[in-house]
N, C-alpha and C positions, 0 to 999 in steps of 0.2 A: 614382463607385467601383462593379464591378457587387456584386453579392454571390454570395459564395464557395460555389461549386457543393459539397453532399454528396455525399461517396463513397458509394461503392453500399456496407452491409454485409451485404446478406443472405445473401453466403456467407463473410462472416470467419470463422465458424466452422460446427462439424461439426454436420451435421444428425441428431442424435441424441448420447440423454444421453452424457454425458461420463464413459466409464469409467476405471476407479481404476487400472489396471494394462494392460501388454501382455501378449499373448497370442501363441499360436502358428497357427501354421495350414499344415498340411500339414508338420509338423516345425521348421517355418522361424520364428522368431524375429520378429515382428513389430515392428516402429517403432514407440518410444511416441509419445505422442500430447503435443500441445504446449500449454502455458501460456505466455500474453503479461504480461508486467507493464512497463506502461510508467509511467516514475518522473518526478516532479516536478522531482527533485535530479540532478547529474552525476556527484557524487560517493556519499556515503554510503549511501543504498538503494539505490541503481543497482548500486556495487559488493558489497555484501552480495548480491543473490541471483543476481548474476554467479559471485561467490565460492562461494553455496551447489550451482549448477550444477556446479560444477568437482567439490568436495568430497563434495558425495553424491549424484554419479550412478549410485550404486548402490542405494542406498534411496530416491530420488527414484520417485515413480509416473508422471511426466511427463517431457517437457523442459521448461526454462525456457528461455524469451527474454525478454531485457532491453533497454530502448531508454530514451531519454530524453526524456522530451514535453513540457518546462518546467510552466509555471504551466496550472491550469485556464483558458480552456478547449483550451488548446495541448492538454494529453492528452489532450483527444477529437481532435482533429485528427489528431496520430500515431496513433491509433488506424484513422481512416482512410484514412492513406495506407498503412498494413498491407493494410487490404482492396485496395487498388488495387491492392498486389504480388502478390496472388494465392495468400497463405499463407493457410494454415487451422487454427482454433486449438481448444482444448477450450474453455476459457473465458482471459479477462483481467479484469487487475486495472490500476486507474488508484492509482496510490500518490504520496499530496502530503500537503506541513504544513498545518495548520490555521492556523498563525500568519501567515500569506501571505494570510490573508482579516482578519485584524485588522485595523483602519484603523491603528494605529499604525506599523506595518509600512512600513518604508520606500519600497517599491515604490508604496504604497496614498496616500504623499504628495499633497496635492492633490485627491486624492479622496475624492469623498461616500461617505458608510457605504452607501445605499440603489444606491450605482451597485456599492460592490463585493459588498454579497446580489445583485444581480442577474446578476452575473457568475458567481455560484456558484450560482446558480438556473437561468442557461440551461443551465451545464455539465449540471446533472443533468437538467435536458428534453431534454438530447440523448443521457443515458446511458437515458432512459426510452423516446427514439422506438429505438434501436438493439435494445434489451431486448423491445422490443412486436414484431418480427422472429420474434423465438422463442418467443413466448409460449405454443403450443401444443407446444412442443420442449423440456421440461424447465424454462422456465424462465429468469431471469437467468442470461444469459453473462458480460457485463459489468460490474463491482462497482466502488465506487469504495474506495478503503482509506484514512482518516484516523488521521492521529495529531497528536496536539494536546498541545503548541506544533510537536512534529518529529518525524522518524522515530526519533531518540534517545532516545524513552524506549522506543522498545521494545526498544533496547541496553541499557537501564537496568534492564526486566525480567528480566535475565538474572542480575542482579545481587541486585535485590531487589524487594519490588515499591511502586514507585513514585507515591506521589500526592501529593507538593510541586505547588505550583501555580506557575507562573512567569509573569513579566509582561514587560513591554518595560520598559526603561529607557532614561536618555537616553543613552546609545552603544550599548546592545545591544538586539534583539527579543528576544522572549521564547527565540523558538529556540537563539539563541546564548545566553543564557542557561541553558538547558538545558543546551549541549552543554558550556561550564565547569564547572559544577555536577560532569556527567556526568564528564569529566575524571578528578576527584579520586577518585570511587568504582571507576570503572575501574584507575587504577596501584594503590589499594587492595586489589585484588579479583585482578586477574589481573599485580601486577607490570609491567603496559605503559601506555604513554604511549597512547589515543586519538587517534586522528587521522582525520576523514571520509575520506579519501583514502589510509586504509591498508588495502593489499591482503590481510592476512590475520586482520580482525577476527572474519569465520565464524569460521575454525579455531579462532580463542580464547575463544570462547563457545559454542561447537556443544555441548561437553556438559552447559550447563546451559538448552539451548531447551524441556526440556519444563517445567522450572519458567518460563522466560520464559511459556509459554505461558499455563499455568495464573496466572501473575498479572495476565499480561493480560483475562484473562476475567475476574477479581477485582475487576480494578480498572473494568473499562468498566460493569460491574453495578453497582459504588459510584459510580461518577461517574452513570450513571442517577439511581440514588435521591438523592442526594445534589441534583442538578439538578432535580428535580420531573417526567420526562420518560421517555417511552416508548422513542424512538432518537434518535439523534444522525443523520440524514438530511437535516434542514434546517439552514437556516444556523443561525439562532438557537439551537435546542437543542446544537448542535454547537459551540459559542462557549461555550453556558452551561455544558456540563458537565465544562470543567475537564480537568482532567490523563489523557491515556487515549491509545488505540492498538487499533488494527482488525488488526494485522499478523498475529495466532492465525491469523486466519480462513484465510491465504493460508496459513500454513502447515500448517494441518488438513489443506487441500484436497489440498497437493500431495506429501506423506509418506503410504507405507504404514500404517507404527505409529501411526494415529490415535488409537488407544484409548488409549496411552501418553503422548498428549499431552493428553485430556481429564481 
């Protein structure tokens, strides 16, 4: 079988520093630039960012385009598809759940741990390859955004600083156990049932976004310290760090009132 040809990503991103706001030219308001978000799952994270675009269209300093990409390395392939379509972005994020790289996850049944690790490392290498094309133009334009065990940790940060560990059990993945626990806290806090397909989650938790950003940053720093590592980019460090999410990085980038989120 012939190797898959890599798409040309040299024109995927604007050839300039990503600007923080739309401006005016000749009295005419210029359109906002676009941030691309490629999600691993088809529900919770994808719906969250789609809802954000609808609810926050005035406050966002970029328009957000969200597409489903599947597991790594499929997220990279989806990004390359966008390059082939001729669209241009200021920045792109690949949002994924760390628990899919756990050897106990059902999708990794009969897969050797070294092969799981190799899959992740190859995806990171592809990200580096894409970013290298823009190394002289304000650095990385495509970033991987991890949540361990899953995206719902970000939802949880709106309620409280979540640091409890989640592991796979006989019938549930670490992510599924996280969601089950979140549902109880979500009901107690917002008086509503949390659902991965709920089209109103963003609007429900929107008022607690600044708290979530602060909690998320605090937890990430604590996770690094507890694991005794400096970063969570490598496969081993990512798994060792325990519960954390990097979604706050996306929020900081796309909103004008960044200072309020720090």
